[in-house]
C-alpha positions as CSV (number, residue, x, y, z in Angstrom):
1,M,-23.0,-43.8,-5.0
2,A,-22.5,-46.5,-7.5
3,A,-24.7,-46.4,-10.5
4,A,-24.1,-49.7,-12.3
5,R,-27.7,-50.7,-12.6
6,Q,-29.4,-47.3,-12.2
7,R,-30.2,-46.1,-15.6
8,G,-32.6,-43.5,-17.0
9,P,-34.1,-43.1,-20.4
10,R,-31.8,-43.9,-23.4
11,G,-29.3,-45.6,-21.1
12,S,-28.1,-42.5,-19.2
13,A,-26.9,-43.0,-15.6
14,L,-28.6,-41.6,-12.6
15,L,-26.2,-40.3,-9.9
16,E,-26.7,-38.8,-6.5
17,L,-25.0,-35.4,-6.1
18,P,-23.2,-35.3,-2.7
19,R,-23.1,-32.1,-0.7
20,A,-19.5,-32.7,0.4
21,P,-16.6,-32.5,0.0
22,R,-15.7,-29.4,-1.9
23,L,-12.6,-29.9,-4.0
24,V,-9.9,-27.7,-5.6
25,C,-8.6,-28.4,-9.1
26,V,-5.1,-27.6,-10.3
27,E,-4.5,-28.0,-14.0
28,Y,-1.0,-29.1,-13.7
29,P,1.1,-28.3,-16.8
30,G,2.8,-31.7,-17.0
31,L,2.4,-35.5,-17.0
32,V,2.2,-36.6,-13.3
33,R,3.8,-39.9,-12.5
34,D,4.6,-39.2,-8.8
35,V,2.0,-37.3,-6.8
36,G,4.4,-36.5,-4.0
37,A,7.0,-35.0,-6.4
38,M,4.2,-33.0,-8.0
39,L,3.0,-31.6,-4.7
40,R,6.6,-30.6,-3.8
41,T,6.7,-28.4,-6.9
42,L,3.6,-26.6,-5.6
43,G,5.0,-26.1,-2.1
44,G,3.4,-29.1,-0.5
45,E,-0.1,-29.4,0.9
46,Q,0.6,-26.6,3.4
47,G,1.7,-24.3,0.6
48,V,-1.3,-25.0,-1.5
49,S,-3.6,-24.5,1.5
50,R,-2.0,-21.2,2.3
51,I,-2.5,-19.9,-1.2
52,Y,-6.0,-21.2,-1.3
53,A,-6.8,-19.3,1.9
54,D,-5.9,-16.0,0.3
55,P,-8.0,-15.3,-2.8
56,A,-5.6,-12.5,-3.9
57,K,-2.6,-14.9,-4.2
58,R,-1.6,-16.9,-7.3
59,L,-0.4,-20.5,-7.1
60,E,3.3,-20.9,-7.8
61,L,4.9,-23.9,-9.4
62,Y,8.6,-24.5,-9.1
63,F,9.9,-27.1,-11.6
64,R,13.1,-27.4,-9.6
65,P,11.9,-27.0,-6.0
66,K,15.4,-27.5,-4.5
67,D,16.9,-24.7,-6.7
68,P,16.5,-21.3,-4.9
69,Y,17.1,-19.6,-8.3
70,C,14.2,-21.3,-10.0
71,H,11.7,-18.8,-11.3
72,P,8.1,-20.0,-10.7
73,V,5.2,-20.1,-13.2
74,C,2.0,-18.8,-11.7
75,A,-1.5,-20.0,-11.9
76,N,-4.6,-17.8,-11.9
77,R,-7.6,-18.7,-9.7
78,F,-11.0,-19.1,-11.3
79,P,-14.4,-20.2,-9.9
80,T,-16.0,-23.2,-11.4
81,S,-18.9,-25.6,-10.9
82,T,-17.7,-29.0,-12.1
83,M,-17.6,-32.5,-10.6
84,L,-15.0,-35.2,-10.1
85,L,-16.1,-38.6,-11.3
86,R,-14.7,-42.0,-10.7
87,V,-15.5,-44.4,-13.5
88,R,-14.9,-48.1,-13.3
89,R,-15.0,-50.4,-16.3
90,S,-15.6,-54.1,-15.6
91,T,-15.5,-56.9,-18.2
92,K,-17.2,-60.2,-17.7
93,K,-16.3,-62.9,-20.2
94,K,-18.9,-65.5,-21.2
95,Q,-18.2,-69.2,-21.7
96,Q,-17.6,-70.1,-25.3
97,L,-19.5,-73.3,-26.3
98,N,-18.5,-73.4,-29.9
99,A,-15.0,-72.7,-31.1
100,E,-16.1,-71.0,-34.2
101,E,-18.6,-68.8,-32.4
102,Q,-17.4,-65.3,-31.3
103,I,-18.9,-64.1,-28.0
104,Q,-18.7,-60.4,-27.1
105,P,-17.7,-59.9,-23.4
106,E,-20.2,-58.1,-21.2
107,V,-18.9,-54.6,-20.2
108,Q,-20.3,-52.6,-17.3
109,F,-19.5,-49.1,-16.2
110,E,-19.8,-47.9,-12.6
111,M,-19.7,-44.2,-11.9
112,E,-19.4,-42.3,-8.6
113,I,-19.3,-38.6,-7.8
114,L,-16.3,-38.0,-5.5
115,G,-16.9,-34.3,-4.9
116,I,-17.8,-30.9,-6.4
117,V,-15.0,-28.7,-7.7
118,T,-15.6,-25.0,-6.8
119,T,-12.1,-23.6,-7.6
120,V,-9.7,-24.2,-10.3
121,Y,-6.1,-23.0,-10.8
122,K,-5.0,-22.6,-14.5
123,F,-1.4,-22.0,-15.5
124,Q,-1.6,-19.4,-18.3
125,G,1.8,-17.7,-18.1
126,M,5.2,-18.4,-19.5
127,S,7.3,-21.1,-17.9
128,D,10.6,-20.7,-19.8
129,F,11.7,-17.5,-18.0
130,Q,14.7,-18.7,-15.9
131,Y,18.0,-17.3,-14.7
132,L,20.4,-20.1,-13.8
133,A,23.5,-19.9,-11.7
134,M,25.9,-20.3,-14.6
135,H,29.2,-18.6,-15.6
136,S,30.3,-18.2,-19.2
137,G,34.0,-18.7,-19.7
138,P,36.2,-17.0,-22.3
139,D,35.8,-20.0,-24.6
140,G,32.0,-19.8,-24.3
141,K,31.7,-22.9,-22.1
142,Q,29.0,-22.7,-19.4
143,T,30.1,-23.7,-15.9
144,S,27.7,-24.3,-13.0
145,M,28.1,-22.2,-9.9
146,Y,25.6,-24.0,-7.6
147,D,28.4,-25.7,-5.6
148,K,30.1,-22.4,-5.1
149,V,27.2,-20.1,-4.2
150,L,25.0,-22.5,-2.2
151,M,26.1,-23.4,1.3
152,L,24.5,-26.8,2.0
153,K,26.5,-27.5,5.1
154,P,28.6,-25.6,7.7
155,E,31.7,-24.4,5.9
156,K,35.1,-23.1,7.0
157,E,36.4,-19.6,6.4
158,E,38.1,-20.6,3.1
159,F,34.6,-21.2,1.6
160,F,33.8,-17.5,2.0
161,N,37.1,-16.2,0.8
162,K,37.0,-17.8,-2.6
163,D,37.3,-15.7,-5.7
164,L,34.1,-16.2,-7.6
165,P,32.6,-14.6,-10.8
166,L,30.0,-12.0,-10.1
167,Y,26.5,-13.5,-10.0
168,I,23.6,-11.2,-9.1
169,P,20.2,-12.6,-10.1
170,P,17.5,-10.0,-10.9
171,P,15.1,-9.3,-8.0
172,I,12.1,-9.1,-10.4
173,F,12.0,-10.8,-13.8
174,S,9.0,-9.1,-15.3
175,R,5.8,-7.3,-14.3
176,L,3.8,-9.6,-16.6
177,D,4.1,-13.3,-17.3
178,T,1.8,-13.4,-20.3
179,P,2.7,-11.9,-23.7
180,V,0.8,-8.7,-24.5
181,D,0.7,-6.3,-27.5
182,Y,2.6,-3.1,-26.8
183,F,0.9,0.0,-28.3
184,Y,3.4,2.8,-28.7
185,R,2.0,6.2,-27.6
186,P,1.8,8.8,-30.3
187,D,3.4,12.3,-29.9
188,I,1.9,14.1,-26.9
189,Q,-0.5,16.8,-27.9
190,H,-0.4,19.7,-25.4
191,R,-2.9,22.4,-25.1
192,E,-2.5,25.5,-27.2
193,G,0.1,27.9,-25.8
194,Y,2.2,25.2,-24.1
195,N,6.0,25.4,-24.7
196,N,8.5,22.7,-23.9
197,P,10.9,23.7,-21.1
198,Q,14.5,24.5,-21.9
199,V,16.9,21.6,-21.3
200,S,19.1,22.2,-18.3
201,G,20.9,20.3,-15.6
202,E,17.8,20.4,-13.4
203,N,15.4,19.3,-16.2
204,L,17.4,17.1,-18.6
205,I,14.5,15.0,-19.9
206,G,11.7,17.5,-19.9
207,L,8.1,17.2,-18.9
208,S,6.1,14.3,-20.5
209,R,2.8,15.9,-19.8
210,A,1.3,19.3,-19.3
211,R,1.0,20.8,-15.8
212,R,-2.1,19.8,-13.8
213,P,-4.7,22.6,-14.1
214,H,-5.2,23.2,-10.4
215,N,-3.0,26.3,-10.3
216,A,-1.8,26.2,-6.6
217,I,0.8,28.7,-5.4
218,F,3.8,27.1,-3.6
219,V,5.8,29.0,-1.1
220,N,9.2,28.1,0.5
221,F,10.3,29.1,3.9
222,D,13.1,31.3,2.4
223,D,10.7,33.2,0.1
224,E,10.4,36.9,1.1
225,E,6.9,37.6,-0.2
226,I,3.7,35.6,0.3
227,P,0.7,35.7,-2.1
228,T,-2.3,37.8,-1.2
229,K,-4.7,36.5,-3.8
230,P,-5.1,33.3,-6.0
231,L,-4.1,33.0,-9.6
232,D,-6.6,33.9,-12.2
233,A,-6.6,30.4,-13.5
234,A,-7.5,29.0,-10.0
235,V,-10.4,31.4,-9.8
236,Q,-11.7,30.3,-13.3
237,N,-11.3,26.7,-12.4
238,W,-13.4,27.0,-9.3
239,K,-16.1,29.1,-11.0
240,K,-16.3,26.4,-13.7
241,V,-16.8,23.6,-11.1
242,C,-19.0,25.6,-8.6
243,T,-22.4,25.1,-10.3
244,N,-24.8,24.3,-7.6
245,P,-25.8,25.7,-4.1
246,V,-24.0,22.8,-2.3
247,D,-20.7,23.9,-3.7
248,K,-21.3,27.5,-2.7
249,K,-22.1,26.4,0.8
250,V,-18.9,24.4,0.9
251,E,-16.9,27.5,-0.2
252,E,-18.5,29.6,2.6
253,E,-17.7,26.9,5.2
254,L,-14.1,26.8,4.1
255,R,-13.8,30.6,4.3
256,K,-15.1,30.5,7.8
257,L,-12.6,27.9,8.8
258,F,-9.7,30.0,7.5
259,E,-11.1,33.0,9.4
260,I,-11.1,31.0,12.6
261,R,-7.7,29.5,11.9
262,P,-5.4,30.7,9.1
263,V,-3.5,27.5,8.7
264,W,-5.0,24.1,8.0
265,S,-3.9,20.6,6.8
266,R,-5.9,18.9,4.2
267,N,-6.9,16.1,6.5
268,A,-8.2,18.6,9.1
269,V,-10.3,20.3,6.4
270,K,-11.7,16.9,5.4
271,A,-12.7,16.2,9.0
272,N,-14.6,19.5,9.3
273,I,-16.2,19.8,5.8
274,S,-17.9,17.2,3.7
275,V,-16.6,17.8,0.2
276,H,-15.6,15.5,-2.6
277,P,-11.7,15.1,-2.7
278,D,-11.6,16.1,-6.3
279,K,-13.5,19.3,-5.7
280,L,-11.3,20.1,-2.7
281,K,-8.3,20.0,-5.0
282,V,-9.8,22.9,-6.9
283,L,-11.2,24.8,-3.9
284,L,-8.0,25.0,-1.8
285,P,-5.9,26.9,-4.3
286,Y,-8.8,29.3,-4.6
287,L,-8.6,30.3,-0.9
288,A,-5.0,29.5,0.3
289,Y,-1.4,28.9,-0.7
290,Y,0.7,25.8,0.0
291,M,3.9,25.8,2.2
292,L,6.6,23.5,0.9
293,T,9.3,23.8,3.6
294,G,9.8,25.0,7.1
295,P,7.7,24.4,10.3
296,W,4.4,24.9,8.3
297,R,5.4,22.6,5.5
298,S,2.6,20.6,3.8
299,L,0.0,23.0,5.2
300,W,-2.5,25.4,3.5
301,V,-2.2,29.0,4.6
302,R,-4.8,31.7,4.1
303,F,-3.9,34.3,1.5
304,G,-2.2,37.4,3.0
305,Y,-1.2,35.7,6.2
306,D,2.5,35.1,6.9
307,P,3.1,32.8,9.9
308,R,6.8,33.8,9.9
309,K,5.8,37.3,11.2
310,H,3.3,36.2,13.9
311,P,4.7,34.4,17.0
312,E,1.2,33.2,17.9
313,A,1.3,31.1,14.7
314,K,3.6,28.5,16.4
315,I,0.5,26.6,17.5
316,Y,-0.2,25.9,13.8
317,Q,3.2,24.3,13.1
318,V,3.3,20.7,11.9
319,L,4.7,17.8,13.9
320,D,5.9,14.7,12.0
321,F,5.2,11.9,14.5
322,R,5.9,8.2,13.9
323,I,5.1,5.4,16.4
324,R,8.4,4.0,17.6
325,C,9.0,0.2,17.4
326,G,11.8,-2.0,18.3
327,M,12.8,-4.3,21.1
328,K,14.2,-1.5,23.2
329,Y,10.6,0.0,23.3
330,G,9.1,-3.4,24.4
331,Y,7.5,-4.5,21.2
332,A,8.5,-5.3,17.6
333,A,6.9,-4.0,14.4
334,T,4.8,-7.2,14.0
335,D,3.3,-6.7,17.5
336,M,2.2,-3.1,17.0
337,P,-1.6,-2.7,17.3
338,V,-1.5,0.0,14.6
339,K,-1.2,-1.6,11.2
340,A,0.8,0.0,8.4
341,K,-1.0,1.4,5.4
342,R,1.3,-0.5,3.1
343,S,4.3,-2.7,3.5
344,T,7.2,-3.9,1.3
345,Y,6.9,-7.3,2.9
346,N,3.4,-7.8,1.3
347,Y,4.7,-6.6,-2.1
348,S,4.6,-9.7,-4.3
349,L,4.6,-9.2,-8.0
350,P,3.4,-10.9,-10.2
351,I,2.1,-13.6,-7.8
352,T,-0.8,-11.4,-6.7
353,V,-4.1,-10.7,-8.5
354,K,-4.3,-7.3,-9.9
355,K,-7.0,-5.2,-8.2
356,Q,-9.4,-3.0,-10.1
357,G,-8.5,0.7,-10.0
358,S,-10.8,3.4,-8.7
359,H,-13.2,5.2,-10.9
360,T,-11.7,8.6,-12.1
361,V,-14.1,11.5,-11.6
362,S,-14.3,13.8,-14.6
363,V,-15.0,17.6,-14.7
364,H,-18.5,16.7,-16.0
365,D,-19.2,14.7,-12.9
366,L,-18.1,17.5,-10.7
367,K,-20.4,19.9,-12.5
368,Q,-23.3,17.6,-12.0
369,G,-22.7,17.7,-8.3
370,L,-21.6,14.2,-7.7
371,G,-18.9,15.5,-5.4
372,S,-21.4,16.8,-2.9
373,A,-24.9,15.7,-3.5
374,G,-24.4,12.1,-4.7
375,T,-27.1,9.5,-5.2
376,S,-30.1,9.0,-3.1
377,G,-29.2,5.4,-2.3
378,A,-26.1,6.1,-0.4
379,K,-25.8,5.0,3.2
380,K,-24.4,8.2,4.6
381,P,-26.2,11.5,4.3
382,P,-24.6,14.0,1.9
383,S,-23.7,16.3,4.8
384,S,-21.2,13.8,6.2
385,R,-20.4,11.3,3.4
386,Y,-16.9,12.5,2.8
387,K,-16.0,13.6,6.3
388,L,-13.1,12.0,8.1
389,K,-12.9,11.1,11.7
390,E,-11.4,13.6,14.2
391,S,-8.6,11.1,15.0
392,I,-7.1,11.7,11.6
393,Y,-5.7,15.1,12.8
394,I,-6.3,15.3,16.6
395,F,-4.1,13.5,19.1
396,Q,-5.8,12.6,22.4
397,E,-4.5,11.0,25.5
398,G,-5.6,7.3,25.9
399,A,-6.2,6.8,22.2
400,L,-3.9,5.3,19.6
401,P,-3.3,7.1,16.3
402,P,-5.0,5.6,13.3
403,Y,-1.7,5.2,11.4
404,R,1.9,4.7,12.3
405,Q,3.0,8.0,10.8
406,M,0.9,11.0,11.6
407,F,1.2,14.8,10.9
408,Y,-0.3,16.9,13.6
409,Q,-0.5,20.6,14.0
410,L,0.6,21.6,17.5
411,C,-2.8,23.1,18.4
412,D,-4.4,19.7,17.7
413,L,-2.4,17.9,20.4
414,N,-5.2,17.8,23.0
415,V,-3.1,16.9,26.0
416,E,-2.3,19.4,28.7
417,S,1.3,18.2,29.3
418,L,2.0,18.6,25.5
419,Q,0.6,22.1,25.4
420,K,2.9,23.1,28.3
421,I,5.9,22.0,26.2
422,I,4.7,24.1,23.3
423,H,4.0,27.3,25.3
424,R,7.2,27.2,27.3
425,N,8.5,30.4,25.6
426,D,5.3,32.4,25.3
427,G,6.0,36.1,25.1
428,T,9.8,35.6,24.6
429,E,9.8,34.4,21.0
430,S,12.6,36.2,19.2
431,E,13.3,34.4,16.0
432,C,11.5,32.0,13.6
433,T,13.8,29.2,12.4
434,E,13.1,26.7,9.6
435,R,13.5,23.8,11.9
436,D,11.7,24.9,15.2
437,G,9.7,27.9,14.0
438,W,8.7,30.1,16.9
439,C,9.2,27.3,19.5
440,L,12.3,26.5,21.6
441,A,14.9,24.3,20.1
442,K,14.2,20.5,20.4
443,T,10.5,21.1,21.1
444,S,9.5,18.6,18.4
445,D,11.8,16.0,20.0
446,D,10.3,16.6,23.5
447,L,6.8,16.2,22.1
448,R,7.7,13.0,20.3
449,D,9.2,11.5,23.5
450,S,6.1,12.4,25.6
451,M,3.7,11.1,22.9
452,S,5.8,7.8,22.5
453,L,5.6,7.3,26.3
454,M,1.8,7.7,26.2
455,I,1.4,5.2,23.4
456,K,3.7,2.7,25.1
457,Q,1.5,2.9,28.2
458,I,-1.6,2.3,26.1
459,I,0.0,-0.7,24.5
460,R,1.1,-2.0,27.8
461,S,-2.4,-1.8,29.3
462,T,-4.0,-3.5,26.3
463,R,-1.4,-6.1,25.7
464,P,0.6,-6.7,28.9
465,A,2.1,-9.9,27.6
466,L,4.4,-7.9,25.3
467,F,6.2,-6.4,28.3
468,S,7.9,-9.0,30.4
469,N,9.4,-6.6,32.9
470,T,6.7,-4.6,34.6
471,T,8.1,-1.2,35.6
472,S,6.4,1.9,36.9
473,S,5.6,4.9,34.8
474,E,8.4,6.8,36.5
475,D,11.0,4.2,35.4
476,G,9.6,4.3,31.9
477,K,10.0,8.1,31.8
478,E,13.6,7.9,33.0
479,Q,14.4,5.2,30.5
480,L,12.8,7.1,27.7
481,A,14.6,10.3,28.7
482,Y,17.9,8.4,28.7
483,E,17.3,7.0,25.3
484,S,16.2,10.3,23.9
485,G,19.3,11.9,25.4
486,E,21.5,9.6,23.4
487,D,19.7,10.6,20.2
488,D,20.0,14.3,21.1
489,E,23.8,13.9,21.4
490,E,23.9,12.4,18.0
491,E,21.8,15.1,16.5
492,E,23.9,17.8,18.1
493,E,27.0,16.5,16.2
494,E,25.3,17.2,12.9
495,D,24.4,20.7,11.7
496,F,20.9,21.2,10.6
497,K,20.5,21.6,6.9
498,P,17.4,23.3,5.5
499,S,15.2,20.9,3.7
500,D,14.3,21.1,0.0
501,G,10.8,19.7,0.7
502,S,10.0,16.6,2.7
503,E,9.3,13.3,0.9
504,N,6.8,12.1,3.5
505,E,3.5,10.7,2.7
506,M,1.4,13.7,3.6
507,E,3.3,15.9,1.1
508,T,2.5,13.6,-1.8
509,E,-0.6,15.8,-2.3
510,I,1.8,18.2,-4.1
511,L,1.6,15.7,-7.0
512,D,-2.0,16.8,-7.5
513,Y,-0.8,20.3,-8.5
514,V,2.4,19.8,-10.6
């Protein structure tokens, strides 16, 4: 609203604050003469709107928007409570009656609030970090390569067969776009009694930190002996942490689980016992050892139990199952109803806002019982606060897995047809192999084919638009068997090589102990 004649005490203007619109401010690092050209450097109105819709994104500015090799400067997003004012200055000249008399013109100001600014983008990073498509000749002369590396129109074969200097721009310029002080780390002070490992081909650099004090025992499939008791350091660690009745109860519950079933995955334990993850890291090495390779890899085995000597232990073997995606399965990766935990397509650095890290739990916190008792204001009761859902380790017919990659024990496949595949050779087991354990050869492949068919039928029933050709389940089984048969032929051509330890996601828990 105009406020030319509305004045308060001491000549201050009175303005009405509008409720709308809400505006976004961009502190542009330059003198704007052409608004259209300025918007093109920010990606246009659609680009700015897309960035504004995601609070975790930073606004990018390309000073050369037509140059694909232009490195952007990023703006950080901040909340604000400011206003956008429009001020008009009008001058009214008075008639001059006397030539010698000087008359001051009458000046009036009109102000209007156009909107309230709630978000502002500020460019605080460096803008001079560029990598141009240039080639330096022997005489030091710089030659542009844009006309040689950019195809602006359809070209003939000669364009692709030209001899060009090697030009490979870096995929990432820097993790940070603001200058920071680097504080060099002093010499590492290890605990008393620590000795640096000898330099060898396997350990050329050496350890940069001391071993984590969880003292787990690792066993490979080829090892002849298995441990019968924990390390003394593991016993001392648990005794140091186990200071309240809740911890002793958790220990007894885990002992009962290992009596019922001698082999467990960590996710299965979390779904049956409510215990803080940091306490579980100390408790598991106290009651079991960890298998690195073989059909029981990434699982915790009760001390004194060797699954390689018991054919009935085949039901505890692990199955690495991944939901298949691709056009031959009827749906692409973007159409899958199960979202990925993480994706390289969403990895944008440094154009995303850094998230706060999780709070690290200290040994003092564990002694105080925060891992089990917690505070009284929590929503969940202490008995189930840290428990996971059963779907994290049990496969059921008619339900989708929570993640695209799952690690199931064979006894946790609660489908009758899958259990028939597992028990095909009951009573006739003769040899335990590193790949198939006590099961028949290719048992894991047969299980994956059947589970993939079940998941395909679930997706078809929930999202029929993805499948243009409606076929019966029998046709689907035949097609799936045909596809898996091709894969089997390819696998038979290659000899199986014993693994040195899987690099899958579940086995990253080994990093907690080394």
